[in-house]
N, CA, C and O atoms as a Maestro MAE file, in Angstrom:
{
 s_m_m2io_version
 :::
 2.0.0
}

f_m_ct {
 s_m_title
 :::
 protein
 m_atom[280] {
  # First column is atom index #
  i_m_mmod_type
  r_m_x_coord
  r_m_y_coord
  r_m_z_coord
  i_m_residue_number
  s_m_chain_name
  s_m_pdb_residue_name
  s_m_pdb_atom_name
  i_m_atomic_number
  :::
  1 25 16.364 54.353 -105.448 1 A "MET " " N  " 7
  2 3 16.326 53.167 -104.712 1 A "MET " " CA " 6
  3 2 15.839 53.451 -103.309 1 A "MET " " C  " 6
  4 15 15.076 52.632 -102.797 1 A "MET " " O  " 8
  5 25 16.226 54.596 -102.592 2 A "PHE " " N  " 7
  6 3 15.701 54.887 -101.329 2 A "PHE " " CA " 6
  7 2 15.131 56.323 -101.354 2 A "PHE " " C  " 6
  8 15 15.816 57.265 -100.956 2 A "PHE " " O  " 8
  9 25 13.892 56.486 -101.817 3 A "PRO " " N  " 7
  10 3 13.406 57.729 -102.001 3 A "PRO " " CA " 6
  11 2 13.180 58.557 -100.794 3 A "PRO " " C  " 6
  12 15 13.069 59.771 -100.969 3 A "PRO " " O  " 8
  13 25 13.105 58.124 -99.711 4 A "ASP " " N  " 7
  14 3 12.864 58.868 -98.284 4 A "ASP " " CA " 6
  15 2 14.358 59.082 -97.709 4 A "ASP " " C  " 6
  16 15 14.521 59.800 -96.722 4 A "ASP " " O  " 8
  17 25 15.297 58.532 -98.258 5 A "ALA " " N  " 7
  18 3 16.636 58.943 -97.665 5 A "ALA " " CA " 6
  19 2 17.232 60.204 -97.778 5 A "ALA " " C  " 6
  20 15 17.160 60.791 -98.857 5 A "ALA " " O  " 8
  21 25 17.820 60.714 -96.812 6 A "HIS " " N  " 7
  22 3 18.432 62.140 -97.157 6 A "HIS " " CA " 6
  23 2 19.879 61.942 -97.751 6 A "HIS " " C  " 6
  24 15 20.598 60.959 -97.571 6 A "HIS " " O  " 8
  25 25 20.139 62.959 -98.423 7 A "THR " " N  " 7
  26 3 21.446 62.998 -99.041 7 A "THR " " CA " 6
  27 2 22.492 63.612 -98.051 7 A "THR " " C  " 6
  28 15 22.157 64.338 -97.115 7 A "THR " " O  " 8
  29 25 23.823 63.255 -98.339 8 A "LEU " " N  " 7
  30 3 24.719 63.705 -97.330 8 A "LEU " " CA " 6
  31 2 24.794 65.349 -97.300 8 A "LEU " " C  " 6
  32 15 25.247 65.898 -96.296 8 A "LEU " " O  " 8
  33 25 24.371 66.064 -98.343 9 A "LYS " " N  " 7
  34 3 24.361 67.266 -98.390 9 A "LYS " " CA " 6
  35 2 23.260 67.885 -97.413 9 A "LYS " " C  " 6
  36 15 23.448 68.891 -96.728 9 A "LYS " " O  " 8
  37 25 22.090 67.142 -97.450 10 A "GLU " " N  " 7
  38 3 21.076 67.483 -96.556 10 A "GLU " " CA " 6
  39 2 21.298 67.359 -95.077 10 A "GLU " " C  " 6
  40 15 20.714 67.975 -94.185 10 A "GLU " " O  " 8
  41 25 22.348 66.354 -94.959 11 A "TRP " " N  " 7
  42 3 22.797 66.198 -93.417 11 A "TRP " " CA " 6
  43 2 23.900 67.143 -93.004 11 A "TRP " " C  " 6
  44 15 24.473 67.031 -91.920 11 A "TRP " " O  " 8
  45 25 24.194 68.104 -93.917 12 A "GLY " " N  " 7
  46 3 25.279 69.054 -93.615 12 A "GLY " " CA " 6
  47 2 26.536 68.767 -94.009 12 A "GLY " " C  " 6
  48 15 27.463 69.470 -93.607 12 A "GLY " " O  " 8
  49 25 26.746 67.755 -94.804 13 A "LEU " " N  " 7
  50 3 28.081 67.359 -95.213 13 A "LEU " " CA " 6
  51 2 28.377 67.725 -96.716 13 A "LEU " " C  " 6
  52 15 28.378 66.943 -97.667 13 A "LEU " " O  " 8
  53 25 28.644 69.161 -96.730 14 A "LYS " " N  " 7
  54 3 28.872 69.666 -98.157 14 A "LYS " " CA " 6
  55 2 30.272 69.223 -98.664 14 A "LYS " " C  " 6
  56 15 31.224 69.125 -97.890 14 A "LYS " " O  " 8
  57 25 30.369 68.935 -100.119 15 A "ASN " " N  " 7
  58 3 31.490 68.655 -100.681 15 A "ASN " " CA " 6
  59 2 32.112 67.327 -100.155 15 A "ASN " " C  " 6
  60 15 33.319 67.088 -100.193 15 A "ASN " " O  " 8
  61 25 31.227 66.548 -99.696 16 A "PHE " " N  " 7
  62 3 31.782 65.188 -98.999 16 A "PHE " " CA " 6
  63 2 31.966 64.231 -100.223 16 A "PHE " " C  " 6
  64 15 31.175 64.197 -101.166 16 A "PHE " " O  " 8
  65 25 33.097 63.451 -100.113 17 A "ASP " " N  " 7
  66 3 33.614 62.545 -101.120 17 A "ASP " " CA " 6
  67 2 33.871 61.298 -100.417 17 A "ASP " " C  " 6
  68 15 34.633 61.292 -99.450 17 A "ASP " " O  " 8
  69 25 33.214 60.091 -100.885 18 A "ALA " " N  " 7
  70 3 33.677 58.851 -100.243 18 A "ALA " " CA " 6
  71 2 34.247 57.973 -101.329 18 A "ALA " " C  " 6
  72 15 33.896 58.058 -102.506 18 A "ALA " " O  " 8
  73 25 35.215 57.061 -100.837 19 A "GLY " " N  " 7
  74 3 35.689 56.182 -101.829 19 A "GLY " " CA " 6
  75 2 35.765 54.713 -101.299 19 A "GLY " " C  " 6
  76 15 35.376 54.435 -100.164 19 A "GLY " " O  " 8
  77 25 36.263 53.812 -102.131 20 A "THR " " N  " 7
  78 3 36.405 52.496 -101.574 20 A "THR " " CA " 6
  79 2 37.800 52.000 -101.840 20 A "THR " " C  " 6
  80 15 38.574 52.635 -102.555 20 A "THR " " O  " 8
  81 25 38.090 50.966 -101.315 21 A "SER " " N  " 7
  82 3 39.516 50.456 -101.463 21 A "SER " " CA " 6
  83 2 39.414 48.988 -101.850 21 A "SER " " C  " 6
  84 15 38.546 48.341 -101.265 21 A "SER " " O  " 8
  85 25 40.067 48.454 -102.623 22 A "HIS " " N  " 7
  86 3 40.051 47.112 -103.027 22 A "HIS " " CA " 6
  87 2 41.453 46.487 -102.941 22 A "HIS " " C  " 6
  88 15 42.481 47.142 -103.114 22 A "HIS " " O  " 8
  89 25 41.423 45.289 -102.685 23 A "GLY " " N  " 7
  90 3 42.799 44.593 -102.513 23 A "GLY " " CA " 6
  91 2 42.623 43.029 -102.748 23 A "GLY " " C  " 6
  92 15 41.593 42.356 -102.700 23 A "GLY " " O  " 8
  93 25 43.938 42.650 -103.015 24 A "PHE " " N  " 7
  94 3 44.051 41.046 -102.990 24 A "PHE " " CA " 6
  95 2 44.788 40.577 -101.754 24 A "PHE " " C  " 6
  96 15 45.755 41.275 -101.450 24 A "PHE " " O  " 8
  97 25 44.556 39.652 -101.067 25 A "TRP " " N  " 7
  98 3 45.164 39.302 -99.936 25 A "TRP " " CA " 6
  99 2 45.605 37.881 -99.861 25 A "TRP " " C  " 6
  100 15 44.896 36.982 -100.315 25 A "TRP " " O  " 8
  101 25 46.788 37.651 -99.284 26 A "ALA " " N  " 7
  102 3 47.316 36.322 -99.215 26 A "ALA " " CA " 6
  103 2 47.846 36.167 -97.662 26 A "ALA " " C  " 6
  104 15 48.262 37.148 -97.047 26 A "ALA " " O  " 8
  105 25 47.802 35.020 -97.156 27 A "PRO " " N  " 7
  106 3 48.277 34.877 -95.863 27 A "PRO " " CA " 6
  107 2 49.759 35.198 -95.626 27 A "PRO " " C  " 6
  108 15 50.555 34.900 -96.517 27 A "PRO " " O  " 8
  109 25 50.150 35.719 -94.622 28 A "ALA " " N  " 7
  110 3 51.623 36.026 -94.280 28 A "ALA " " CA " 6
  111 2 52.380 34.808 -94.487 28 A "ALA " " C  " 6
  112 15 51.940 33.712 -94.139 28 A "ALA " " O  " 8
  113 25 53.442 34.958 -95.013 29 A "GLY " " N  " 7
  114 3 54.427 33.825 -95.328 29 A "GLY " " CA " 6
  115 2 54.081 33.120 -96.560 29 A "GLY " " C  " 6
  116 15 54.621 32.032 -96.758 29 A "GLY " " O  " 8
  117 25 53.187 33.625 -97.489 30 A "THR " " N  " 7
  118 3 52.822 33.015 -98.712 30 A "THR " " CA " 6
  119 2 54.119 33.028 -99.491 30 A "THR " " C  " 6
  120 15 54.764 34.069 -99.610 30 A "THR " " O  " 8
  121 25 54.533 31.802 -100.060 31 A "PRO " " N  " 7
  122 3 55.873 31.820 -100.894 31 A "PRO " " CA " 6
  123 2 55.583 32.736 -102.243 31 A "PRO " " C  " 6
  124 15 54.570 32.803 -102.939 31 A "PRO " " O  " 8
  125 25 56.891 33.435 -102.352 32 A "ALA " " N  " 7
  126 3 56.887 34.325 -103.588 32 A "ALA " " CA " 6
  127 2 56.553 33.611 -104.859 32 A "ALA " " C  " 6
  128 15 56.022 34.175 -105.816 32 A "ALA " " O  " 8
  129 25 56.903 32.277 -104.830 33 A "ALA " " N  " 7
  130 3 56.577 31.528 -106.038 33 A "ALA " " CA " 6
  131 2 54.968 31.383 -106.318 33 A "ALA " " C  " 6
  132 15 54.518 31.150 -107.440 33 A "ALA " " O  " 8
  133 25 54.321 31.519 -105.376 34 A "ILE " " N  " 7
  134 3 52.782 31.407 -105.494 34 A "ILE " " CA " 6
  135 2 52.450 32.890 -105.725 34 A "ILE " " C  " 6
  136 15 51.831 33.239 -106.730 34 A "ILE " " O  " 8
  137 25 52.869 33.768 -104.778 35 A "PHE " " N  " 7
  138 3 52.242 35.133 -104.761 35 A "PHE " " CA " 6
  139 2 52.689 35.937 -106.104 35 A "PHE " " C  " 6
  140 15 51.834 36.478 -106.806 35 A "PHE " " O  " 8
  141 25 53.859 35.978 -106.373 36 A "ASP " " N  " 7
  142 3 54.450 36.891 -107.473 36 A "ASP " " CA " 6
  143 2 53.763 36.632 -108.709 36 A "ASP " " C  " 6
  144 15 53.367 37.653 -109.271 36 A "ASP " " O  " 8
  145 25 53.504 35.502 -109.306 37 A "PRO " " N  " 7
  146 3 53.069 35.373 -110.628 37 A "PRO " " CA " 6
  147 2 51.359 36.044 -110.578 37 A "PRO " " C  " 6
  148 15 50.841 36.661 -111.509 37 A "PRO " " O  " 8
  149 25 50.775 35.765 -109.402 38 A "ARG " " N  " 7
  150 3 49.286 36.335 -109.323 38 A "ARG " " CA " 6
  151 2 49.443 37.947 -109.223 38 A "ARG " " C  " 6
  152 15 48.655 38.681 -109.819 38 A "ARG " " O  " 8
  153 25 50.439 38.422 -108.484 39 A "LYS " " N  " 7
  154 3 50.534 39.864 -108.452 39 A "LYS " " CA " 6
  155 2 50.617 40.432 -109.898 39 A "LYS " " C  " 6
  156 15 49.842 41.289 -110.324 39 A "LYS " " O  " 8
  157 25 51.657 39.859 -110.630 40 A "ARG " " N  " 7
  158 3 52.144 40.269 -111.909 40 A "ARG " " CA " 6
  159 2 50.841 40.367 -112.729 40 A "ARG " " C  " 6
  160 15 50.494 41.414 -113.275 40 A "ARG " " O  " 8
  161 25 50.144 39.220 -112.783 41 A "GLU " " N  " 7
  162 3 48.833 39.123 -113.621 41 A "GLU " " CA " 6
  163 2 47.820 40.169 -113.212 41 A "GLU " " C  " 6
  164 15 47.231 40.802 -114.088 41 A "GLU " " O  " 8
  165 25 47.592 40.379 -111.960 42 A "ILE " " N  " 7
  166 3 46.603 41.220 -111.376 42 A "ILE " " CA " 6
  167 2 47.104 42.711 -111.765 42 A "ILE " " C  " 6
  168 15 46.244 43.473 -112.208 42 A "ILE " " O  " 8
  169 25 48.406 43.172 -111.635 43 A "ASN " " N  " 7
  170 3 48.898 44.354 -111.971 43 A "ASN " " CA " 6
  171 2 48.770 44.505 -113.480 43 A "ASN " " C  " 6
  172 15 48.482 45.626 -113.899 43 A "ASN " " O  " 8
  173 25 48.950 43.499 -114.355 44 A "ARG " " N  " 7
  174 3 48.947 43.562 -115.914 44 A "ARG " " CA " 6
  175 2 47.445 43.832 -116.300 44 A "ARG " " C  " 6
  176 15 47.200 44.625 -117.209 44 A "ARG " " O  " 8
  177 25 46.492 43.224 -115.664 45 A "ALA " " N  " 7
  178 3 45.119 43.361 -116.072 45 A "ALA " " CA " 6
  179 2 44.729 44.940 -115.554 45 A "ALA " " C  " 6
  180 15 44.158 45.757 -116.277 45 A "ALA " " O  " 8
  181 25 45.076 45.147 -114.412 46 A "LEU " " N  " 7
  182 3 44.687 46.613 -114.012 46 A "LEU " " CA " 6
  183 2 45.223 47.762 -114.938 46 A "LEU " " C  " 6
  184 15 44.617 48.828 -115.037 46 A "LEU " " O  " 8
  185 25 46.448 47.481 -115.646 47 A "MET " " N  " 7
  186 3 46.939 48.415 -116.355 47 A "MET " " CA " 6
  187 2 46.437 48.168 -118.095 47 A "MET " " C  " 6
  188 15 46.942 48.788 -119.030 47 A "MET " " O  " 8
  189 25 45.651 47.419 -118.193 48 A "LEU " " N  " 7
  190 3 45.166 47.221 -119.667 48 A "LEU " " CA " 6
  191 2 44.528 48.519 -119.966 48 A "LEU " " C  " 6
  192 15 43.961 49.140 -119.066 48 A "LEU " " O  " 8
  193 25 44.589 48.989 -121.237 49 A "PRO " " N  " 7
  194 3 43.988 50.133 -121.734 49 A "PRO " " CA " 6
  195 2 42.616 50.256 -121.497 49 A "PRO " " C  " 6
  196 15 42.113 51.359 -121.281 49 A "PRO " " O  " 8
  197 25 41.895 49.107 -121.520 50 A "SER " " N  " 7
  198 3 40.273 49.102 -121.285 50 A "SER " " CA " 6
  199 2 40.188 49.297 -119.722 50 A "SER " " C  " 6
  200 15 39.293 50.016 -119.278 50 A "SER " " O  " 8
  201 25 41.020 48.729 -118.929 51 A "ALA " " N  " 7
  202 3 40.809 48.920 -117.457 51 A "ALA " " CA " 6
  203 2 41.133 50.367 -116.981 51 A "ALA " " C  " 6
  204 15 40.500 50.913 -116.077 51 A "ALA " " O  " 8
  205 25 42.158 50.947 -117.651 52 A "VAL " " N  " 7
  206 3 42.494 52.300 -117.447 52 A "VAL " " CA " 6
  207 2 41.401 53.314 -117.830 52 A "VAL " " C  " 6
  208 15 41.109 54.286 -117.133 52 A "VAL " " O  " 8
  209 25 40.812 52.988 -119.030 53 A "GLU " " N  " 7
  210 3 39.794 53.847 -119.583 53 A "GLU " " CA " 6
  211 2 38.517 53.525 -118.740 53 A "GLU " " C  " 6
  212 15 37.800 54.499 -118.509 53 A "GLU " " O  " 8
  213 25 38.165 52.466 -118.305 54 A "PHE " " N  " 7
  214 3 36.937 52.221 -117.458 54 A "PHE " " CA " 6
  215 2 37.059 53.101 -116.223 54 A "PHE " " C  " 6
  216 15 36.060 53.676 -115.790 54 A "PHE " " O  " 8
  217 25 38.267 53.226 -115.632 55 A "LYS " " N  " 7
  218 3 38.350 53.987 -114.362 55 A "LYS " " CA " 6
  219 2 38.401 55.439 -114.676 55 A "LYS " " C  " 6
  220 15 37.859 56.180 -113.856 55 A "LYS " " O  " 8
  221 25 39.013 56.029 -115.826 56 A "LEU " " N  " 7
  222 3 38.875 57.310 -116.186 56 A "LEU " " CA " 6
  223 2 37.604 57.824 -116.446 56 A "LEU " " C  " 6
  224 15 37.319 58.931 -115.991 56 A "LEU " " O  " 8
  225 25 36.718 57.132 -117.172 57 A "GLN " " N  " 7
  226 3 35.439 57.382 -117.523 57 A "GLN " " CA " 6
  227 2 34.583 57.629 -116.156 57 A "GLN " " C  " 6
  228 15 33.624 58.401 -116.151 57 A "GLN " " O  " 8
  229 25 34.939 57.023 -115.176 58 A "ARG " " N  " 7
  230 3 34.200 57.068 -113.882 58 A "ARG " " CA " 6
  231 2 34.876 57.992 -112.946 58 A "ARG " " C  " 6
  232 15 34.483 58.096 -111.784 58 A "ARG " " O  " 8
  233 25 35.980 58.734 -113.454 59 A "LYS " " N  " 7
  234 3 36.586 59.610 -112.614 59 A "LYS " " CA " 6
  235 2 37.290 58.992 -111.303 59 A "LYS " " C  " 6
  236 15 37.478 59.621 -110.262 59 A "LYS " " O  " 8
  237 25 37.615 57.767 -111.516 60 A "HIS " " N  " 7
  238 3 38.297 57.056 -110.434 60 A "HIS " " CA " 6
  239 2 39.937 57.472 -110.429 60 A "HIS " " C  " 6
  240 15 40.507 57.563 -111.516 60 A "HIS " " O  " 8
  241 25 40.566 57.684 -109.365 61 A "PRO " " N  " 7
  242 3 41.941 57.947 -109.367 61 A "PRO " " CA " 6
  243 2 42.772 56.771 -109.998 61 A "PRO " " C  " 6
  244 15 42.464 55.581 -110.069 61 A "PRO " " O  " 8
  245 25 43.949 57.437 -110.455 62 A "PRO " " N  " 7
  246 3 44.862 56.317 -111.130 62 A "PRO " " CA " 6
  247 2 45.334 55.426 -109.958 62 A "PRO " " C  " 6
  248 15 45.332 55.844 -108.800 62 A "PRO " " O  " 8
  249 25 45.739 54.180 -110.299 63 A "LEU " " N  " 7
  250 3 46.326 53.251 -109.323 63 A "LEU " " CA " 6
  251 2 47.712 53.850 -108.964 63 A "LEU " " C  " 6
  252 15 48.404 54.477 -109.765 63 A "LEU " " O  " 8
  253 25 48.036 53.595 -107.701 64 A "THR " " N  " 7
  254 3 49.086 54.144 -106.973 64 A "THR " " CA " 6
  255 2 49.901 53.045 -106.363 64 A "THR " " C  " 6
  256 15 51.099 53.250 -106.162 64 A "THR " " O  " 8
  257 25 49.404 52.001 -106.079 65 A "ARG " " N  " 7
  258 3 50.189 50.960 -105.258 65 A "ARG " " CA " 6
  259 2 49.763 49.495 -105.928 65 A "ARG " " C  " 6
  260 15 48.691 48.902 -105.802 65 A "ARG " " O  " 8
  261 25 50.744 49.171 -106.552 66 A "LEU " " N  " 7
  262 3 50.439 47.791 -107.246 66 A "LEU " " CA " 6
  263 2 51.406 46.746 -106.700 66 A "LEU " " C  " 6
  264 15 51.648 45.744 -107.373 66 A "LEU " " O  " 8
  265 25 51.996 46.948 -105.448 67 A "GLY " " N  " 7
  266 3 52.880 45.995 -104.869 67 A "GLY " " CA " 6
  267 2 52.253 45.459 -103.597 67 A "GLY " " C  " 6
  268 15 51.042 45.437 -103.377 67 A "GLY " " O  " 8
  269 25 53.184 45.041 -102.802 68 A "CYS " " N  " 7
  270 3 52.787 44.610 -101.276 68 A "CYS " " CA " 6
  271 2 52.619 45.877 -100.537 68 A "CYS " " C  " 6
  272 15 53.649 46.523 -100.346 68 A "CYS " " O  " 8
  273 25 51.533 46.337 -100.098 69 A "ALA " " N  " 7
  274 3 51.285 47.582 -99.408 69 A "ALA " " CA " 6
  275 2 51.237 47.413 -98.010 69 A "ALA " " C  " 6
  276 15 51.454 48.417 -97.332 69 A "ALA " " O  " 8
  277 25 50.975 46.248 -97.385 70 A "TYR " " N  " 7
  278 3 50.829 46.101 -95.988 70 A "TYR " " CA " 6
  279 2 51.632 44.886 -95.535 70 A "TYR " " C  " 6
  280 15 51.650 44.565 -94.347 70 A "TYR " " O  " 8
  :::
 }
 m_bond[279] {
  # First column is bond index #
  i_m_from
  i_m_to
  i_m_order
  :::
  1 1 2 1
  2 2 3 1
  3 3 4 2
  4 3 5 1
  5 5 6 1
  6 6 7 1
  7 7 8 2
  8 7 9 1
  9 9 10 1
  10 10 11 1
  11 11 12 2
  12 11 13 1
  13 13 14 1
  14 14 15 1
  15 15 16 2
  16 15 17 1
  17 17 18 1
  18 18 19 1
  19 19 20 2
  20 19 21 1
  21 21 22 1
  22 22 23 1
  23 23 24 2
  24 23 25 1
  25 25 26 1
  26 26 27 1
  27 27 28 2
  28 27 29 1
  29 29 30 1
  30 30 31 1
  31 31 32 2
  32 31 33 1
  33 33 34 1
  34 34 35 1
  35 35 36 2
  36 35 37 1
  37 37 38 1
  38 38 39 1
  39 39 40 2
  40 39 41 1
  41 41 42 1
  42 42 43 1
  43 43 44 2
  44 43 45 1
  45 45 46 1
  46 46 47 1
  47 47 48 2
  48 47 49 1
  49 49 50 1
  50 50 51 1
  51 51 52 2
  52 51 53 1
  53 53 54 1
  54 54 55 1
  55 55 56 2
  56 55 57 1
  57 57 58 1
  58 58 59 1
  59 59 60 2
  60 59 61 1
  61 61 62 1
  62 62 63 1
  63 63 64 2
  64 63 65 1
  65 65 66 1
  66 66 67 1
  67 67 68 2
  68 67 69 1
  69 69 70 1
  70 70 71 1
  71 71 72 2
  72 71 73 1
  73 73 74 1
  74 74 75 1
  75 75 76 2
  76 75 77 1
  77 77 78 1
  78 78 79 1
  79 79 80 2
  80 79 81 1
  81 81 82 1
  82 82 83 1
  83 83 84 2
  84 83 85 1
  85 85 86 1
  86 86 87 1
  87 87 88 2
  88 87 89 1
  89 89 90 1
  90 90 91 1
  91 91 92 2
  92 91 93 1
  93 93 94 1
  94 94 95 1
  95 95 96 2
  96 95 97 1
  97 97 98 1
  98 98 99 1
  99 99 100 2
  100 99 101 1
  101 101 102 1
  102 102 103 1
  103 103 104 2
  104 103 105 1
  105 105 106 1
  106 106 107 1
  107 107 108 2
  108 107 109 1
  109 109 110 1
  110 110 111 1
  111 111 112 2
  112 111 113 1
  113 113 114 1
  114 114 115 1
  115 115 116 2
  116 115 117 1
  117 117 118 1
  118 118 119 1
  119 119 120 2
  120 119 121 1
  121 121 122 1
  122 122 123 1
  123 123 124 2
  124 123 125 1
  125 125 126 1
  126 126 127 1
  127 127 128 2
  128 127 129 1
  129 129 130 1
  130 130 131 1
  131 131 132 2
  132 131 133 1
  133 133 134 1
  134 134 135 1
  135 135 136 2
  136 135 137 1
  137 137 138 1
  138 138 139 1
  139 139 140 2
  140 139 141 1
  141 141 142 1
  142 142 143 1
  143 143 144 2
  144 143 145 1
  145 145 146 1
  146 146 147 1
  147 147 148 2
  148 147 149 1
  149 149 150 1
  150 150 151 1
  151 151 152 2
  152 151 153 1
  153 153 154 1
  154 154 155 1
  155 155 156 2
  156 155 157 1
  157 157 158 1
  158 158 159 1
  159 159 160 2
  160 159 161 1
  161 161 162 1
  162 162 163 1
  163 163 164 2
  164 163 165 1
  165 165 166 1
  166 166 167 1
  167 167 168 2
  168 167 169 1
  169 169 170 1
  170 170 171 1
  171 171 172 2
  172 171 173 1
  173 173 174 1
  174 174 175 1
  175 175 176 2
  176 175 177 1
  177 177 178 1
  178 178 179 1
  179 179 180 2
  180 179 181 1
  181 181 182 1
  182 182 183 1
  183 183 184 2
  184 183 185 1
  185 185 186 1
  186 186 187 1
  187 187 188 2
  188 187 189 1
  189 189 190 1
  190 190 191 1
  191 191 192 2
  192 191 193 1
  193 193 194 1
  194 194 195 1
  195 195 196 2
  196 195 197 1
  197 197 198 1
  198 198 199 1
  199 199 200 2
  200 199 201 1
  201 201 202 1
  202 202 203 1
  203 203 204 2
  204 203 205 1
  205 205 206 1
  206 206 207 1
  207 207 208 2
  208 207 209 1
  209 209 210 1
  210 210 211 1
  211 211 212 2
  212 211 213 1
  213 213 214 1
  214 214 215 1
  215 215 216 2
  216 215 217 1
  217 217 218 1
  218 218 219 1
  219 219 220 2
  220 219 221 1
  221 221 222 1
  222 222 223 1
  223 223 224 2
  224 223 225 1
  225 225 226 1
  226 226 227 1
  227 227 228 2
  228 227 229 1
  229 229 230 1
  230 230 231 1
  231 231 232 2
  232 231 233 1
  233 233 234 1
  234 234 235 1
  235 235 236 2
  236 235 237 1
  237 237 238 1
  238 238 239 1
  239 239 240 2
  240 239 241 1
  241 241 242 1
  242 242 243 1
  243 243 244 2
  244 243 245 1
  245 245 246 1
  246 246 247 1
  247 247 248 2
  248 247 249 1
  249 249 250 1
  250 250 251 1
  251 251 252 2
  252 251 253 1
  253 253 254 1
  254 254 255 1
  255 255 256 2
  256 255 257 1
  257 257 258 1
  258 258 259 1
  259 259 260 2
  260 259 261 1
  261 261 262 1
  262 262 263 1
  263 263 264 2
  264 263 265 1
  265 265 266 1
  266 266 267 1
  267 267 268 2
  268 267 269 1
  269 269 270 1
  270 270 271 1
  271 271 272 2
  272 271 273 1
  273 273 274 1
  274 274 275 1
  275 275 276 2
  276 275 277 1
  277 277 278 1
  278 278 279 1
  279 279 280 2
  :::
 }
}
């Protein structure tokens, strides 16, 4: 995609690993009656065998926080 771009290794960053973080957000004070069903469905979908296999095939780490993290 960028044939002239240097790699991180070429910049002196050996064994560098970068990741991403994804999340679902709701405004502070969102009622549990609205938030909780969505949280359950998102967590259910993320734990489906096909979703887990998708992540494992790409060497993504397992999910560690499935609740309210912040």
